[in-house]
mmCIF file of the C-alpha atoms, coordinates in Angstrom:
data_MODEL
# 
_entry.id   MODEL 
# 
loop_
_atom_site.group_PDB 
_atom_site.id 
_atom_site.type_symbol 
_atom_site.label_atom_id 
_atom_site.label_alt_id 
_atom_site.label_comp_id 
_atom_site.label_asym_id 
_atom_site.label_entity_id 
_atom_site.label_seq_id 
_atom_site.pdbx_PDB_ins_code 
_atom_site.Cartn_x 
_atom_site.Cartn_y 
_atom_site.Cartn_z 
_atom_site.occupancy 
_atom_site.B_iso_or_equiv 
_atom_site.pdbx_formal_charge 
_atom_site.auth_seq_id 
_atom_site.auth_comp_id 
_atom_site.auth_asym_id 
_atom_site.auth_atom_id 
_atom_site.pdbx_PDB_model_num 
ATOM 1  C CA . MET A 1 1  ? -2.659  -12.096 1.865   1.00 0.00 ? 1  MET A CA 1 
ATOM 2  C CA . ASN A 1 2  ? -5.046  -14.306 -0.067  1.00 0.00 ? 2  ASN A CA 1 
ATOM 3  C CA . CYS A 1 3  ? -3.873  -17.809 -0.931  1.00 0.00 ? 3  CYS A CA 1 
ATOM 4  C CA . SER A 1 4  ? -5.002  -20.317 -3.471  1.00 0.00 ? 4  SER A CA 1 
ATOM 5  C CA . THR A 1 5  ? -5.552  -23.892 -2.277  1.00 0.00 ? 5  THR A CA 1 
ATOM 6  C CA . THR A 1 6  ? -5.707  -25.218 -5.859  1.00 0.00 ? 6  THR A CA 1 
ATOM 7  C CA . GLU A 1 7  ? -2.109  -24.427 -6.946  1.00 0.00 ? 7  GLU A CA 1 
ATOM 8  C CA . GLN A 1 8  ? 0.632   -27.015 -7.026  1.00 0.00 ? 8  GLN A CA 1 
ATOM 9  C CA . ASN A 1 9  ? 1.877   -25.797 -3.669  1.00 0.00 ? 9  ASN A CA 1 
ATOM 10 C CA . PRO A 1 10 ? -0.723  -25.253 -0.913  1.00 0.00 ? 10 PRO A CA 1 
ATOM 11 C CA . ASP A 1 11 ? -1.118  -21.745 0.366   1.00 0.00 ? 11 ASP A CA 1 
ATOM 12 C CA . THR A 1 12 ? 0.301   -20.083 -2.699  1.00 0.00 ? 12 THR A CA 1 
ATOM 13 C CA . VAL A 1 13 ? -0.118  -16.318 -2.288  1.00 0.00 ? 13 VAL A CA 1 
ATOM 14 C CA . ILE A 1 14 ? -2.149  -14.873 -5.162  1.00 0.00 ? 14 ILE A CA 1 
ATOM 15 C CA . VAL A 1 15 ? -3.139  -11.430 -3.753  1.00 0.00 ? 15 VAL A CA 1 
ATOM 16 C CA . CYS A 1 16 ? -1.326  -9.161  -1.343  1.00 0.00 ? 16 CYS A CA 1 
ATOM 17 C CA . HIS A 1 17 ? -3.281  -6.508  0.641   1.00 0.00 ? 17 HIS A CA 1 
ATOM 18 C CA . TRP A 1 18 ? -1.027  -3.621  1.577   1.00 0.00 ? 18 TRP A CA 1 
ATOM 19 C CA . THR A 1 19 ? -1.125  -0.290  3.329   1.00 0.00 ? 19 THR A CA 1 
ATOM 20 C CA . CYS A 1 20 ? 1.478   2.511   3.077   1.00 0.00 ? 20 CYS A CA 1 
ATOM 21 C CA . SER A 1 21 ? 1.287   4.865   6.057   1.00 0.00 ? 21 SER A CA 1 
ATOM 22 C CA . GLY A 1 22 ? 3.063   8.026   6.995   1.00 0.00 ? 22 GLY A CA 1 
ATOM 23 C CA . THR A 1 23 ? 3.128   10.417  9.969   1.00 0.00 ? 23 THR A CA 1 
ATOM 24 C CA . ASP A 1 24 ? 4.453   13.892  10.420  1.00 0.00 ? 24 ASP A CA 1 
ATOM 25 C CA . GLY A 1 25 ? 3.859   15.029  13.991  1.00 0.00 ? 25 GLY A CA 1 
ATOM 26 C CA . THR A 1 26 ? 0.105   15.059  14.490  1.00 0.00 ? 26 THR A CA 1 
ATOM 27 C CA . TYR A 1 27 ? -0.665  14.558  10.803  1.00 0.00 ? 27 TYR A CA 1 
ATOM 28 C CA . SER A 1 28 ? -0.931  11.141  9.211   1.00 0.00 ? 28 SER A CA 1 
ATOM 29 C CA . SER A 1 29 ? -2.180  9.525   6.058   1.00 0.00 ? 29 SER A CA 1 
ATOM 30 C CA . SER A 1 30 ? -2.296  6.084   4.476   1.00 0.00 ? 30 SER A CA 1 
ATOM 31 C CA . ILE A 1 31 ? -3.039  4.376   1.142   1.00 0.00 ? 31 ILE A CA 1 
ATOM 32 C CA . TYR A 1 32 ? -4.573  0.858   1.023   1.00 0.00 ? 32 TYR A CA 1 
ATOM 33 C CA . SER A 1 33 ? -4.701  -1.360  -2.018  1.00 0.00 ? 33 SER A CA 1 
ATOM 34 C CA . THR A 1 34 ? -4.251  -4.895  -3.266  1.00 0.00 ? 34 THR A CA 1 
ATOM 35 C CA . CYS A 1 35 ? -1.809  -6.425  -5.708  1.00 0.00 ? 35 CYS A CA 1 
ATOM 36 C CA . SER A 1 36 ? -2.156  -9.677  -7.615  1.00 0.00 ? 36 SER A CA 1 
ATOM 37 C CA . VAL A 1 37 ? 1.020   -11.767 -7.741  1.00 0.00 ? 37 VAL A CA 1 
ATOM 38 C CA . PRO A 1 38 ? 1.730   -14.351 -10.414 1.00 0.00 ? 38 PRO A CA 1 
ATOM 39 C CA . THR A 1 39 ? 2.067   -18.037 -9.606  1.00 0.00 ? 39 THR A CA 1 
ATOM 40 C CA . PRO A 1 40 ? 5.631   -18.602 -8.451  1.00 0.00 ? 40 PRO A CA 1 
ATOM 41 C CA . THR A 1 41 ? 8.180   -20.200 -10.656 1.00 0.00 ? 41 THR A CA 1 
ATOM 42 C CA . GLY A 1 42 ? 11.428  -21.704 -9.508  1.00 0.00 ? 42 GLY A CA 1 
ATOM 43 C CA . THR A 1 43 ? 12.039  -21.738 -5.800  1.00 0.00 ? 43 THR A CA 1 
ATOM 44 C CA . PHE A 1 44 ? 8.866   -21.807 -3.655  1.00 0.00 ? 44 PHE A CA 1 
ATOM 45 C CA . THR A 1 45 ? 8.827   -20.344 -0.156  1.00 0.00 ? 45 THR A CA 1 
ATOM 46 C CA . PRO A 1 46 ? 6.229   -21.896 2.131   1.00 0.00 ? 46 PRO A CA 1 
ATOM 47 C CA . TYR A 1 47 ? 3.731   -19.379 3.512   1.00 0.00 ? 47 TYR A CA 1 
ATOM 48 C CA . ALA A 1 48 ? 4.989   -19.766 7.086   1.00 0.00 ? 48 ALA A CA 1 
ATOM 49 C CA . ASP A 1 49 ? 8.502   -18.810 5.911   1.00 0.00 ? 49 ASP A CA 1 
ATOM 50 C CA . LEU A 1 50 ? 7.604   -15.643 3.985   1.00 0.00 ? 50 LEU A CA 1 
ATOM 51 C CA . THR A 1 51 ? 9.171   -12.411 5.154   1.00 0.00 ? 51 THR A CA 1 
ATOM 52 C CA . GLN A 1 52 ? 7.787   -8.900  4.956   1.00 0.00 ? 52 GLN A CA 1 
ATOM 53 C CA . GLU A 1 53 ? 10.726  -7.909  2.778   1.00 0.00 ? 53 GLU A CA 1 
ATOM 54 C CA . GLN A 1 54 ? 9.953   -10.735 0.299   1.00 0.00 ? 54 GLN A CA 1 
ATOM 55 C CA . VAL A 1 55 ? 6.269   -9.877  0.060   1.00 0.00 ? 55 VAL A CA 1 
ATOM 56 C CA . LEU A 1 56 ? 6.944   -6.114  -0.346  1.00 0.00 ? 56 LEU A CA 1 
ATOM 57 C CA . GLY A 1 57 ? 9.320   -7.077  -3.171  1.00 0.00 ? 57 GLY A CA 1 
ATOM 58 C CA . TRP A 1 58 ? 6.445   -8.890  -4.923  1.00 0.00 ? 58 TRP A CA 1 
ATOM 59 C CA . ILE A 1 59 ? 4.240   -5.806  -4.531  1.00 0.00 ? 59 ILE A CA 1 
ATOM 60 C CA . TRP A 1 60 ? 6.872   -3.424  -5.971  1.00 0.00 ? 60 TRP A CA 1 
ATOM 61 C CA . ASP A 1 61 ? 7.701   -5.902  -8.769  1.00 0.00 ? 61 ASP A CA 1 
ATOM 62 C CA . ASN A 1 62 ? 4.064   -6.322  -9.798  1.00 0.00 ? 62 ASN A CA 1 
ATOM 63 C CA . GLY A 1 63 ? 2.842   -2.902  -10.688 1.00 0.00 ? 63 GLY A CA 1 
ATOM 64 C CA . VAL A 1 64 ? 2.958   -0.841  -7.502  1.00 0.00 ? 64 VAL A CA 1 
ATOM 65 C CA . ASP A 1 65 ? 5.343   2.106   -7.731  1.00 0.00 ? 65 ASP A CA 1 
ATOM 66 C CA . LYS A 1 66 ? 6.988   2.406   -4.297  1.00 0.00 ? 66 LYS A CA 1 
ATOM 67 C CA . ASP A 1 67 ? 8.293   5.929   -4.783  1.00 0.00 ? 67 ASP A CA 1 
ATOM 68 C CA . ALA A 1 68 ? 4.995   7.210   -6.183  1.00 0.00 ? 68 ALA A CA 1 
ATOM 69 C CA . THR A 1 69 ? 3.011   5.569   -3.399  1.00 0.00 ? 69 THR A CA 1 
ATOM 70 C CA . GLU A 1 70 ? 5.229   7.085   -0.704  1.00 0.00 ? 70 GLU A CA 1 
ATOM 71 C CA . ALA A 1 71 ? 5.100   10.465  -2.423  1.00 0.00 ? 71 ALA A CA 1 
ATOM 72 C CA . ALA A 1 72 ? 1.297   10.321  -2.537  1.00 0.00 ? 72 ALA A CA 1 
ATOM 73 C CA . VAL A 1 73 ? 1.118   9.646   1.203   1.00 0.00 ? 73 VAL A CA 1 
ATOM 74 C CA . GLN A 1 74 ? 3.518   12.563  1.840   1.00 0.00 ? 74 GLN A CA 1 
ATOM 75 C CA . GLN A 1 75 ? 1.438   14.822  -0.383  1.00 0.00 ? 75 GLN A CA 1 
ATOM 76 C CA . GLN A 1 76 ? -1.695  13.972  1.591   1.00 0.00 ? 76 GLN A CA 1 
ATOM 77 C CA . ILE A 1 77 ? 0.117   14.879  4.795   1.00 0.00 ? 77 ILE A CA 1 
ATOM 78 C CA . ASP A 1 78 ? 1.407   18.103  3.227   1.00 0.00 ? 78 ASP A CA 1 
ATOM 79 C CA . TYR A 1 79 ? -2.165  19.024  2.209   1.00 0.00 ? 79 TYR A CA 1 
ATOM 80 C CA . GLN A 1 80 ? -3.295  18.534  5.801   1.00 0.00 ? 80 GLN A CA 1 
ATOM 81 C CA . ILE A 1 81 ? -0.552  20.867  6.994   1.00 0.00 ? 81 ILE A CA 1 
ATOM 82 C CA . ASN A 1 82 ? -1.068  23.459  4.242   1.00 0.00 ? 82 ASN A CA 1 
ATOM 83 C CA . PRO A 1 83 ? -4.432  22.852  2.565   1.00 0.00 ? 83 PRO A CA 1 
ATOM 84 C CA . PRO A 1 84 ? -4.450  23.822  -1.116  1.00 0.00 ? 84 PRO A CA 1 
ATOM 85 C CA . VAL A 1 85 ? -8.172  24.661  -0.935  1.00 0.00 ? 85 VAL A CA 1 
ATOM 86 C CA . VAL A 1 86 ? -9.953  26.277  2.004   1.00 0.00 ? 86 VAL A CA 1 
ATOM 87 C CA . THR A 1 87 ? -13.557 27.227  2.645   1.00 0.00 ? 87 THR A CA 1 
ATOM 88 C CA . PRO A 1 88 ? -13.663 30.577  4.507   1.00 0.00 ? 88 PRO A CA 1 
ATOM 89 C CA . PRO A 1 89 ? -16.885 31.829  5.975   1.00 0.00 ? 89 PRO A CA 1 
ATOM 90 C CA . LEU A 1 90 ? -19.172 33.765  3.670   1.00 0.00 ? 90 LEU A CA 1 
ATOM 91 C CA . PRO A 1 91 ? -18.303 37.455  3.832   1.00 0.00 ? 91 PRO A CA 1 
ATOM 92 C CA . TRP A 1 92 ? -21.867 38.486  4.607   1.00 0.00 ? 92 TRP A CA 1 
ATOM 93 C CA . ALA A 1 93 ? -22.420 35.936  7.352   1.00 0.00 ? 93 ALA A CA 1 
ATOM 94 C CA . ALA A 1 94 ? -21.968 37.478  10.768  1.00 0.00 ? 94 ALA A CA 1 
# 
């Protein structure tokens, strides 16, 4: 996470870096991205007290579609298992 040192509360998270990973046997895939989060209003949680659940909530609440992201990772795995496009050898190559 990236934090701003110029906000009212020190170590205010302004950007979350995240990775969604999936595995199916020997096949795996992941998606990495970042998500900006707005300056907090109301109750402030100090950086040291943040939980993974809380930060994931920020990510899902600020433009990242959890279901679509997980589906995209699964589709990448499915394409590894059953590729939608293959490159067979040229028929005239021996």
